DRENLOTOR-580447 format. One record per residue (C-alpha): x, y, z; chain. Coordinates in steps of 0.5 Angstrom, whole numbers, always signed. Each point is the difference from the previous one (the first is absolute). Layout:
<east:X	north:Y	up:Z	c:A>
...
end
This chain:
<east:+23	north:+96	up:-182	c:A>
<east:+8	north:+0	up:+0	c:A>
<east:+3	north:+1	up:+7	c:A>
<east:+2	north:+7	up:+1	c:A>
<east:+6	north:+2	up:+4	c:A>
<east:-1	north:+4	up:+7	c:A>
<east:+5	north:+5	up:+3	c:A>
<east:-1	north:+1	up:+8	c:A>
<east:+2	north:+8	up:-1	c:A>
<east:+1	north:+3	up:+7	c:A>
<east:-1	north:+7	up:+0	c:A>
<east:-5	north:+2	up:-6	c:A>
<east:-4	north:+5	up:+2	c:A>
<east:+3	north:+6	up:-4	c:A>
<east:+6	north:+2	up:-4	c:A>
<east:+5	north:-5	up:-2	c:A>
<east:-4	north:-6	up:+3	c:A>
<east:-6	north:+2	up:-3	c:A>
<east:+3	north:+1	up:-7	c:A>
<east:+3	north:-7	up:+1	c:A>
<east:-7	north:-3	up:+2	c:A>
<east:-3	north:+3	up:-7	c:A>
<east:+6	north:-2	up:-4	c:A>
<east:+0	north:-7	up:+3	c:A>
<east:-8	north:+0	up:-2	c:A>
<east:+2	north:+2	up:-7	c:A>
<east:+5	north:-6	up:-1	c:A>
<east:-5	north:-5	up:+2	c:A>
<east:+2	north:-1	up:+7	c:A>
<east:-5	north:+0	up:+6	c:A>
<east:+2	north:+4	up:+6	c:A>
<east:-1	north:+0	up:+7	c:A>
<east:+2	north:+7	up:+3	c:A>
<east:+0	north:+3	up:+7	c:A>
<east:-2	north:+6	up:+3	c:A>
<east:+0	north:+3	up:+7	c:A>
<east:-6	north:+1	up:+3	c:A>
<east:+0	north:+7	up:+1	c:A>
<east:+1	north:+1	up:-8	c:A>
<east:-8	north:+0	up:-1	c:A>
<east:-2	north:-1	up:-7	c:A>
<east:+6	north:+0	up:-4	c:A>
<east:+2	north:-1	up:-8	c:A>
<east:+1	north:-7	up:+1	c:A>
<east:-7	north:+0	up:+2	c:A>
<east:-2	north:+3	up:-6	c:A>
<east:+4	north:-5	up:-4	c:A>
<east:-3	north:-6	up:+4	c:A>
<east:-7	north:+3	up:-2	c:A>
<east:+2	north:+0	up:-8	c:A>
<east:+3	north:-7	up:+1	c:A>
<east:-4	north:-4	up:+6	c:A>
<east:+2	north:-7	up:-2	c:A>
<east:+8	north:+2	up:+0	c:A>
<east:+1	north:+5	up:+5	c:A>
<east:+0	north:-2	up:+8	c:A>
<east:+1	north:+5	up:+5	c:A>
<east:+3	north:-1	up:+7	c:A>
<east:+1	north:+4	up:+6	c:A>
<east:+7	north:+1	up:+2	c:A>
<east:+5	north:+4	up:+4	c:A>
<east:+6	north:-3	up:-1	c:A>
<east:+3	north:+3	up:+7	c:A>
<east:-5	north:-4	up:+4	c:A>
<east:+2	north:-7	up:+1	c:A>
<east:-7	north:-2	up:+2	c:A>
<east:-3	north:+2	up:-7	c:A>
<east:+6	north:-4	up:-3	c:A>
<east:-2	north:-6	up:+4	c:A>
<east:-8	north:+1	up:-2	c:A>
<east:+2	north:+1	up:-7	c:A>
<east:+4	north:-6	up:+0	c:A>
<east:-6	north:-4	up:+3	c:A>
<east:-5	north:+3	up:-5	c:A>
<east:+5	north:-2	up:-6	c:A>
<east:+4	north:-6	up:+3	c:A>
<east:-4	north:-5	up:-5	c:A>
<east:+2	north:+4	up:-6	c:A>
<east:+6	north:+0	up:-5	c:A>
<east:+2	north:+6	up:-4	c:A>
<east:+5	north:+0	up:-6	c:A>
<east:+3	north:+7	up:+3	c:A>
<east:+1	north:+3	up:+7	c:A>
<east:+2	north:+8	up:-1	c:A>
<east:+0	north:+4	up:+6	c:A>
<east:+0	north:+8	up:-2	c:A>
<east:-2	north:+3	up:+6	c:A>
<east:+5	north:+5	up:+3	c:A>
<east:+0	north:+7	up:+2	c:A>
<east:+5	north:+6	up:+1	c:A>
<east:+2	north:+4	up:+7	c:A>
<east:-4	north:+7	up:+1	c:A>
<east:+6	north:+4	up:-2	c:A>
<east:+4	north:-4	up:-5	c:A>
<east:+6	north:+6	up:+0	c:A>
<east:+2	north:-2	up:+7	c:A>
<east:+7	north:-3	up:+0	c:A>
<east:+1	north:-6	up:+4	c:A>
<east:+2	north:+4	up:+6	c:A>
<east:-6	north:+4	up:+0	c:A>
<east:-6	north:-5	up:-1	c:A>
<east:-4	north:-1	up:+7	c:A>
<east:+1	north:-7	up:+2	c:A>
<east:-8	north:-1	up:+0	c:A>
<east:+0	north:+2	up:-8	c:A>
<east:+6	north:-5	up:-1	c:A>
<east:-3	north:-6	up:+4	c:A>
<east:-6	north:+1	up:-4	c:A>
<east:+3	north:+0	up:-7	c:A>
<east:+4	north:-6	up:+2	c:A>
<east:-6	north:-4	up:+2	c:A>
<east:-4	north:+2	up:-6	c:A>
<east:+5	north:+0	up:-5	c:A>
<east:+5	north:-6	up:+2	c:A>
<east:-3	north:-4	up:+6	c:A>
<east:-7	north:-1	up:-2	c:A>
<east:+1	north:-1	up:-8	c:A>
<east:+4	north:-6	up:+2	c:A>
<east:-5	north:-2	up:+5	c:A>
<east:-5	north:-1	up:-5	c:A>
<east:+5	north:-4	up:-5	c:A>
<east:+2	north:-5	up:+6	c:A>
<east:-7	north:-1	up:+2	c:A>
<east:-3	north:-1	up:-7	c:A>
<east:+6	north:-3	up:-4	c:A>
<east:-3	north:-7	up:+1	c:A>
<east:-6	north:+3	up:-4	c:A>
<east:+4	north:+1	up:-6	c:A>
<east:+0	north:-6	up:-5	c:A>
<east:+7	north:-3	up:-2	c:A>
<east:+0	north:+3	up:-6	c:A>
<east:-2	north:+7	up:+2	c:A>
<east:+3	north:+7	up:+2	c:A>
<east:+1	north:+3	up:+7	c:A>
<east:+1	north:+8	up:-1	c:A>
<east:+1	north:+6	up:+4	c:A>
<east:+0	north:+7	up:-2	c:A>
<east:+7	north:+3	up:+1	c:A>
<east:+3	north:+6	up:-3	c:A>
<east:+6	north:+3	up:-3	c:A>
<east:+2	north:+4	up:+6	c:A>
<east:+1	north:-7	up:+4	c:A>
<east:+6	north:-1	up:-4	c:A>
<east:+6	north:+1	up:+4	c:A>
<east:+5	north:+0	up:-6	c:A>
<east:-4	north:+5	up:-4	c:A>
<east:-1	north:+5	up:+6	c:A>
<east:+4	north:+6	up:-2	c:A>
<east:-4	north:+6	up:+2	c:A>
<east:-3	north:-2	up:+7	c:A>
<east:-7	north:+3	up:+1	c:A>
<east:-6	north:-4	up:+2	c:A>
<east:+5	north:-3	up:+5	c:A>
<east:-5	north:-4	up:+5	c:A>
<east:-4	north:-2	up:-6	c:A>
<east:+6	north:-2	up:-4	c:A>
<east:+2	north:-4	up:+6	c:A>
<east:-7	north:-4	up:+1	c:A>
<east:+0	north:-2	up:-7	c:A>
<east:+8	north:-2	up:+1	c:A>
<east:-2	north:-4	up:+6	c:A>
<east:-6	north:-3	up:-4	c:A>
<east:+5	north:-2	up:-5	c:A>
<east:+4	north:-4	up:+5	c:A>
<east:-5	north:-3	up:+3	c:A>
<east:-3	north:-3	up:-7	c:A>
<east:+7	north:-2	up:-1	c:A>
<east:+0	north:-4	up:+6	c:A>
<east:-7	north:-3	up:-1	c:A>
<east:+3	north:-2	up:-7	c:A>
<east:+6	north:-3	up:+3	c:A>
<east:-4	north:-5	up:+4	c:A>
<east:-5	north:-2	up:-6	c:A>
<east:+6	north:-1	up:-4	c:A>
<east:-3	north:-7	up:-2	c:A>
<east:-7	north:+3	up:-2	c:A>
<east:-2	north:+0	up:-7	c:A>
<east:-4	north:+7	up:+1	c:A>
<east:+3	north:+6	up:-3	c:A>
<east:+1	north:+6	up:+4	c:A>
<east:+1	north:+8	up:-1	c:A>
<east:+1	north:+6	up:+3	c:A>
<east:-3	north:+6	up:-5	c:A>
<east:+3	north:+7	up:-1	c:A>
<east:-6	north:+3	up:-3	c:A>
<east:+3	north:+7	up:-2	c:A>
<east:-1	north:+6	up:+3	c:A>
<east:-8	north:+1	up:-1	c:A>
<east:-5	north:+5	up:+0	c:A>
<east:-4	north:-2	up:+6	c:A>
<east:-2	north:+2	up:+7	c:A>
<east:+6	north:-4	up:+2	c:A>
<east:+5	north:+2	up:-5	c:A>
<east:-3	north:+8	up:-1	c:A>
<east:-1	north:+4	up:-5	c:A>
<east:+7	north:+1	up:-3	c:A>
<east:+1	north:-8	up:-2	c:A>
<east:+3	north:-1	up:-6	c:A>
<east:-5	north:-5	up:-2	c:A>
<east:-8	north:-1	up:-1	c:A>
<east:-3	north:-6	up:+3	c:A>
<east:-2	north:-2	up:-7	c:A>
<east:+8	north:+0	up:-2	c:A>
<east:+2	north:-4	up:+6	c:A>
<east:-5	north:-5	up:+2	c:A>
<east:-1	north:-4	up:-7	c:A>
<east:+7	north:-1	up:+0	c:A>
<east:+0	north:-2	up:+7	c:A>
<east:-5	north:-5	up:-1	c:A>
<east:+4	north:-3	up:-6	c:A>
<east:+6	north:+0	up:+4	c:A>
<east:-4	north:-5	up:+5	c:A>
<east:-3	north:-4	up:-5	c:A>
<east:+7	north:-1	up:-4	c:A>
<east:+3	north:-2	up:+7	c:A>
<east:-4	north:-5	up:+1	c:A>
<east:+4	north:-5	up:-4	c:A>
<east:+6	north:+2	up:+4	c:A>
<east:+0	north:-3	up:+7	c:A>
<east:+4	north:+3	up:+5	c:A>
<east:+1	north:+8	up:+2	c:A>
<east:+1	north:+6	up:-4	c:A>
<east:+0	north:+7	up:+1	c:A>
<east:-3	north:+3	up:-6	c:A>
<east:-2	north:+7	up:-3	c:A>
<east:-7	north:+1	up:-4	c:A>
<east:+4	north:-1	up:-6	c:A>
<east:+3	north:-7	up:+2	c:A>
<east:+7	north:+3	up:+1	c:A>
<east:+4	north:-3	up:+6	c:A>
<east:+0	north:+5	up:+6	c:A>
<east:+7	north:+0	up:+4	c:A>
<east:-1	north:-2	up:+7	c:A>
end
């Protein structure tokens, strides 16, 4: 039987993460996807039921370093063709300006959206094959150059920080043959994006996966949208 490539997909219980898992299955990949313990039975579990030989589910809250260590201990003998970190959130009131947001909301968002994804990348990068890809879900709102309207200021800041940290990681990995990508999926109608999003999941995710698969042939870091267009830093 031919070898099927495998993606380690962090944050795959619902929304964009689950849709990506389903799309990778459609494209002939195997999926190791993570969910939080408190999630209960998720859409990813149903996908695993439908494809028991191709979908594995692991428990992970990316903000918990002990869970990161435990997952690495379980998977440390494996090699993956792609690592993609999708997990992220927004603050309770995204309309607040940076001067209004409570300190703890700011801290929580930075830990979840910037620090924790990079902890995953730093710890698990060694498990990605030399011809593989390391990707992180960013946002067009993380672009400093394209911010001409303000709004969602703490979320914007967390994604801009993530972009900067990923650039630092890539600079330290300048000699690697691995590809790296920050992905802006567009404004999608999900629990995170809200009902006013311009795109459906079906309009965004196939493009995201196609962009990632195409990017595997190009080592180094790029900041791309779901159509493969370069996003300004």
